[in-house]
C-alpha positions, 0 to 999 in steps of 0.5 A: 625331546620337547621343552616340557620334558627337559628338567630344570635344576637349581643351585643350592645357596644358603639352604635354598634352591635358587636360579642364577642371579642373571636368570640365564641357564645352560643346556645339559647334553646327553653324550649318547645323542648330542641332545639337551635333556636338562637345564642348569643355572648359569651362575657367575660372580654374584652367585659365588659371592652370595654362596661364600657369604652364606658359608661364612655366616654358617661358620659364624653361626650354627655350623661353626658351633656344631660339635664333631660328633654331630657333624658325624651324625649328619654325615651318617644320615647323608650316607644313608639317604644316598643309599635310599636313592641309589638307583635314582642317583646311579641312573642320573650319573650314567645318563649325565656322563654316558658311562655304563649303568654298572659303572654308575652304580659303582660310583654311587656306592663309593660316594656313600662310602666316602660320607660313611668313612668321614662320618667315622673320622669327624671326631677322631682328628686329634691335635698335639700337646708339646712339652715346652718350658717349665710353667707353659702348656702348649697345644697344637689344634687342628682347625678348619680353614673356613670357607673351602672352594671345590671345583669338580670335574665331569668324569666322576661327578658324584665320587669327586664331589664326595671325596673333597666335600665329605672331608671338608665338612667332616672337619667343620669347613663350610663348602662352596662347590662349583661342579662341571657344567657338563655333568653335575646333576648327581652332585645337585641331588646329593647336595639336596640330600645333605640339607635333608640330612641336617646340614644347616643353611649355608654349610654347603652351597652349590653354584653351577655355571661355566668354568671361566665364569663361576669357577674363575670367580670361586678361585679368586674370591677373597672370602675363600680360604682353601681351594680343591681342584680336579681337572686339566693342568692348564686350568690348575695353573690358573686356579693356583695363580688365583689362590696365590693372589689371596695367599691361600692353599690349594690341592690340585689333582691334574692328570696322568700318564700312568704306566703298568710295568709287566715283567717276564715273570709276572702272572700274565693271566692275572694282569691281562683283565686288570691292564685292559680295565684300567684303560677302558674304565669310563672310556679312558676318561680317568686321570689315573687310567693305565694308559701305558703298558710297558712290557719286558721285551722277552714277553712283549709279543706274547702279552701284547697279543693277549691284550689285542685279543681282548681289545678286539672283543670290547664293545661301546654303547649306551648306559642301558646297554651296560657294555664295556665303554660308553661315549666320550663326554663332549665333542671336544673330547671326542675330536681330541682323542680321534686326533691322537689316534689319526696322528699315531696312524699317520706316523706309522704306529701300528694299530694292533686292535680296536673295539667295536660300536654296538648296533643302533647307536645314535650317530650324533653321539660322541663315540670312539672305539678303544684302540691298542697301539703297539711299539709306540715310540718313546718320544711320540705324544702317544707315549707322553701326553694324556689322551683321556680316552680309551687308547692304550700304548704298548711299549717294550723295555729291556731290563729293570733300569730301562723300565723305570726310566721309561715309567718316569719319562713323562711330565706326570706322576700320578699312579703306577703298577708293577707286575712281577713275582719277584719280591725284591724287584717289587720294592725296588721298582715301587720306590723308584717310580715317581708317582703318588700311588704304586700298585704291586700286582694290581691296579686300583685306578685311584684305590679305595676311600682309605688310601691317600691319593694325589700326584707328583710333578704335573699331576698336581700336589696335595692329597685326598682320600684317607686321613691325610685329606683331613689334614689338608682340609685343616690347618694348625693353631698353636696355643701357648699358655703360661701358667707359672 
């Protein structure tokens, strides 16, 4: 690709498309061939400061005076514009991340749905009236934090952007977004559509750049009142430390090692395609991926044999091929996943099945084959640590108590699933699993827009999605009126 064919993108600050204050830029790499196909500004602390100041000015001006119903109308127009640009955004999302086109289209559909959902909720977040002493009236108001910072990961840039920014904008915050430098082109385009939909200057700002520069500056900025971060536990710790120095709150969604518990009385034919999809979706680069399948001993060979057969038919290719998986996002992630699988095989853990690469793939792409490992020891890192790739660990259990102990035996607690026809067991197991979402005879990999989402333990804290997200994106103000 020639320099003339590489498209350049801009940041969005105070309603204007601008380059980085430094004049520097970064290459955006196609994970299918390892070659640059776009450039983004390499923003830093100066750009973040400009964006935060613009956001505060919007709150002090037009945006801070915008009624909830008008915010709703802007977001409805925003959702409509996303759908009008549907194929363009889906193709951009797929190329940027490497995921199959079908997945890219599903992501953009979900993105528009977030804006539709929160458009409908914008004027329906109510406060409280508290009965108090005679002569007093007490109101508890729900008010926006102010300037909110949003640090977006590379695996689902459009969806992750929508689920945090839409909730923040709906309740009247002014947002500053730092998308991942690895994949952010869809978020830049969607932000421009927000301006077209009617957002006033400064209500939404996007600063692109490296996490250790722009992301760190946003986390530490004294003008930010709340931070939303999705990413690794290691970086989440740094974000939370930065927020603590400014005494502000944050929502952290950090990762998982999500189990699917399959009991002997489960409908195996129903469970099989769900179990497989839950780990190969976006090549396993999903925080809520079902990366552990825990199977009751009496049906272990039978069910894991079915999974192995399904894995042997999986194919990996480019977005245009629209196969089961695309590449991993970058060489670091590819090497990490290969390291996990090599360590497992070196330790004698059986590789039961793996998928195949499609013919004709560029050898410089970040390809890995989906892999199923069986009888994974409970203390091996493949059973405990997040791989973030299309690698499934099958582990047998003996009885309900053993299943629950095994399910909870990691540092994470994001999502889990229970497969059984026993209604009593469904409820017992769901209540004892230490995770933020539990699915019974299904697995939503995060679930719908309406369903509160977030983790326990090292999977983070706070909730996104649903109405709970509106509560996290606001704070309360108690007004006590003495009137005699």
